[in-house]
C-alpha positions in Angstrom: -64.7 -5.2 -57.5 -67.2 -8.1 -57.9 -67.6 -7.6 -61.5 -64.1 -7.3 -62.2 -63.5 -10.6 -60.4 -66.5 -12.4 -62.2 -65.0 -11.0 -65.6 -61.5 -12.4 -64.7 -63.0 -15.7 -64.1 -65.0 -15.8 -67.2 -62.4 -14.3 -69.4 -61.2 -16.8 -72.4 -57.3 -17.9 -71.7 -57.1 -21.1 -73.5 -54.8 -23.3 -71.8 -53.1 -26.7 -72.4 -51.4 -29.0 -69.9 -49.3 -32.1 -71.7 -46.3 -34.0 -71.1 -43.4 -34.8 -73.6 -44.9 -38.3 -74.6 -48.0 -36.3 -76.2 -45.8 -34.3 -78.3 -43.7 -37.6 -79.4 -46.8 -39.8 -80.4 -48.4 -36.5 -82.2 -45.3 -36.1 -84.0 -45.4 -40.2 -84.9 -48.9 -39.7 -85.9 -48.6 -36.6 -88.4 -45.9 -38.6 -90.1 -48.3 -41.7 -90.6 -51.1 -39.6 -91.7 -48.9 -37.5 -94.2 -47.7 -40.8 -95.4 -51.1 -41.9 -95.8 -52.3 -39.0 -97.9 -49.2 -39.3 -100.1 -50.1 -43.0 -100.6 -53.5 -42.0 -101.8 -52.2 -39.2 -104.0 -54.0 -36.4 -101.9 -50.9 -34.4 -102.7 -53.1 -31.3 -102.6 -54.4 -32.0 -99.4 -51.0 -32.6 -98.0 -49.7 -29.2 -99.6 -52.9 -27.3 -98.1 -52.3 -28.9 -94.7 -48.4 -28.1 -94.4 -49.5 -24.3 -95.4 -52.1 -24.7 -92.3 -49.1 -25.5 -90.2 -46.8 -23.0 -91.3 -49.5 -20.4 -91.2 -50.5 -21.1 -87.5 -47.0 -21.3 -86.4 -46.4 -17.5 -88.2 -49.6 -16.5 -86.3 -49.0 -18.3 -82.9 -45.2 -17.4 -82.6 -44.9 -14.4 -84.6 -48.0 -12.7 -83.9 -49.3 -14.4 -80.2 -45.9 -14.3 -78.8 -43.7 -12.1 -80.4 -46.1 -9.2 -81.3 -49.1 -9.2 -78.8 -47.2 -11.1 -76.2 -50.5 -13.2 -75.0 -48.8 -16.5 -75.7 -47.0 -18.0 -72.6 -45.1 -21.5 -72.3 -44.0 -23.3 -69.3 -41.6 -26.1 -68.9 -41.3 -27.7 -65.6 -42.9 -24.7 -63.8 -40.2 -22.1 -65.5 -41.3 -19.6 -67.9 -39.6 -21.0 -71.3 -37.4 -18.7 -73.3 -37.9 -17.6 -76.8 -36.3 -20.7 -78.2 -38.3 -23.2 -76.0 -41.4 -21.6 -76.9 -40.7 -21.7 -80.4 -40.2 -25.7 -80.3 -43.5 -26.0 -78.2 -45.4 -23.7 -80.5 -44.0 -25.2 -83.6 -45.2 -28.6 -82.7 -48.3 -27.4 -81.6 -49.1 -25.0 -84.5 -48.1 -28.0 -87.1 -50.4 -30.6 -85.5 -53.5 -28.5 -85.3 -52.6 -26.8 -88.5 -52.1 -29.9 -90.4 -55.3 -31.7 -88.9 -57.3 -28.8 -89.0 -56.7 -27.8 -92.9 -56.5 -31.2 -94.2 -60.0 -32.0 -92.3 -61.4 -28.6 -94.1 -59.9 -29.5 -97.4 -61.4 -32.8 -97.7 -65.0 -31.5 -96.5 -64.8 -28.8 -99.1 -63.5 -30.9 -101.8 -66.0 -34.0 -100.9 -63.3 -36.3 -100.7 -64.6 -40.0 -101.7 -62.2 -41.0 -98.7 -63.2 -38.2 -96.3 -65.2 -40.8 -93.8 -61.3 -42.6 -93.4 -59.2 -39.0 -93.1 -62.0 -37.5 -90.5 -62.0 -40.7 -88.6 -58.5 -40.7 -88.5 -58.2 -37.3 -87.3 -61.0 -37.1 -84.9 -60.1 -40.5 -83.2 -56.5 -39.1 -82.6 -57.8 -36.2 -81.2 -59.9 -38.2 -78.7 -57.2 -41.0 -77.5 -54.1 -39.5 -77.9 -54.3 -37.8 -74.2 -55.4 -41.2 -72.8 -52.1 -42.8 -74.4 -50.0 -40.0 -73.2 -50.7 -40.5 -69.4 -48.3 -43.6 -69.4 -45.7 -40.5 -69.7 -46.5 -39.2 -66.2 -47.7 -35.9 -65.3 -48.0 -32.9 -67.4 -44.8 -30.9 -67.5 -45.7 -28.4 -70.1 -48.1 -25.7 -70.0 -49.2 -23.2 -72.8 -51.6 -20.4 -72.4 -53.1 -17.4 -74.4 -55.1 -14.5 -73.7 -57.8 -13.7 -76.4 -59.3 -10.6 -75.2 -57.2 -8.2 -77.0 -58.1 -9.8 -80.4 -61.4 -11.6 -80.3 -62.8 -8.5 -81.3 -60.9 -8.2 -84.3 -61.5 -11.8 -85.2 -65.2 -11.3 -85.2 -65.1 -8.3 -87.7 -62.7 -10.3 -90.2 -65.3 -13.6 -89.8 -68.2 -11.0 -90.4 -66.6 -9.1 -93.3 -65.4 -12.3 -95.1 -68.9 -14.1 -95.0 -70.6 -10.8 -95.9 -67.9 -10.6 -98.9 -68.8 -14.5 -100.1 -72.8 -14.3 -99.5 -72.6 -11.1 -101.8 -70.5 -12.9 -104.5 -72.5 -16.3 -104.3 -75.7 -14.4 -104.3 -74.9 -12.8 -107.8 -75.1 -16.5 -109.1 -77.7 -18.5 -107.4 -79.0 -17.1 -103.9 -80.7 -20.6 -102.9 -77.6 -22.5 -103.5 -75.3 -19.7 -101.9 -77.0 -19.8 -98.7 -76.9 -23.8 -98.3 -73.1 -23.2 -99.2 -72.5 -21.0 -96.7 -74.0 -23.0 -94.0 -72.0 -25.7 -95.0 -68.9 -23.9 -94.7 -69.9 -22.4 -91.4 -70.7 -26.0 -90.1 -67.4 -27.3 -91.3 -65.5 -24.6 -89.7 -67.6 -24.8 -86.3 -67.0 -28.6 -86.2 -63.1 -28.8 -86.8 -62.5 -26.5 -84.0 -64.9 -27.8 -81.9 -63.8 -31.3 -82.2 -60.2 -30.7 -80.9 -61.2 -28.2 -78.4 -63.8 -30.9 -77.1 -61.2 -33.5 -77.0 -58.8 -31.3 -75.1 -61.4 -30.4 -72.6 -62.8 -33.8 -71.7 -59.1 -35.7 -71.6 -58.1 -32.6 -69.1 -55.5 -31.4 -71.4 -57.6 -28.0 -71.3 -58.8 -27.6 -67.4 -62.2 -27.4 -66.8 -63.3 -23.9 -65.2 -65.9 -21.5 -65.1 -64.9 -20.2 -69.0 -64.4 -23.8 -70.0 -67.6 -23.9 -71.9 -67.6 -20.2 -72.9 -64.1 -20.9 -74.5 -65.5 -23.9 -76.0 -68.4 -22.3 -78.1 -66.7 -18.8 -78.4 -63.5 -20.3 -80.0 -65.1 -22.7 -82.3 -67.7 -20.2 -83.6 -65.1 -17.9 -84.3 -61.2 -18.7 -84.6 -61.4 -21.6 -87.6 -64.7 -20.0 -89.1 -62.8 -16.6 -89.8 -60.8 -18.3 -92.6 -63.4 -20.3 -94.1 -64.6 -17.9 -97.0 -60.7 -17.5 -97.9 -60.3 -21.5 -97.9 -63.6 -21.7 -100.1 -62.2 -19.3 -102.5 -58.6 -21.0 -102.5 -60.3 -24.4 -103.3 -62.6 -23.0 -106.0 -59.6 -21.8 -107.9 -57.3 -24.1 -107.4 -59.5 -26.7 -108.5 -60.3 -25.1 -111.6 -56.5 -25.4 -112.4 -55.8 -28.8 -110.8 -56.6 -32.2 -109.9 -56.2 -33.7 -106.1 -52.9 -35.4 -107.4 -51.6 -32.0 -108.9 -52.1 -33.2 -112.5 -53.9 -30.4 -114.6 -57.6 -30.5 -114.8 -59.5 -30.6 -118.0 -60.7 -27.2 -119.2 -64.1 -26.4 -118.6 -64.8 -24.2 -121.9 -68.3 -23.4 -122.4 -70.2 -25.6 -125.0 -71.1 -23.2 -128.1 -74.7 -21.9 -128.2 -75.0 -23.7 -131.7 -74.1 -27.1 -130.5 -76.4 -26.8 -127.4 -79.4 -25.7 -129.8 -78.4 -29.2 -131.9 -78.6 -31.5 -129.3 -81.9 -30.1 -127.8 -83.3 -30.4 -131.5 -81.9 -33.8 -131.6 -83.6 -34.8 -128.4 
């Protein structure tokens, strides 16, 4: 009995308590952020960020809510119906999908303006909850249980990183290892950034499972997709530039020309 109680207290059940002003402010920020990316011709980043929002919506509403029934939304203390749940999850998924995927894309692509994009995202994650307090008490609560699928997420993470390491080791073992560490760090940091901001600002309640939720989610949930994102970015950049113009062909230099250049030196 005691073990069951302890297990329940330490169960990972991510919960968020927020108000309507938080959602409104966040939607305005997302519009401004996308506008800035378009202004600086970061069209690929915009497309990938929107793809992230759509993907998160499909997973959260379609997978967690409709299929596994692990997602719940309460509005004014009342369990929301399918329509109400959809609109809340659409905002939440687009918000974290856009910011997460933009964060990852500019880091993987080493965007020269990455410091500005990352500053805007992290600053907003940390400050938006404080501003939203002007809108009164939290009236919207979302939660989801993760025990049903965290194990499978772990399997996907191990298999995907293992496949990436095998592929990279064929080319350059030392460089491959460094690339994997960087990818893992990016995946950890982007999830940790908003998980931490939710926790310290009281959007996510502090309880016995808070630290475990923070660390496990940060290590697992975004990280499992990093090898796939690396592959998408690699093949995309071979064909297109950030502004979606055609990338110059990278045909290998003929051996004869290489020899002549060497002799000339």
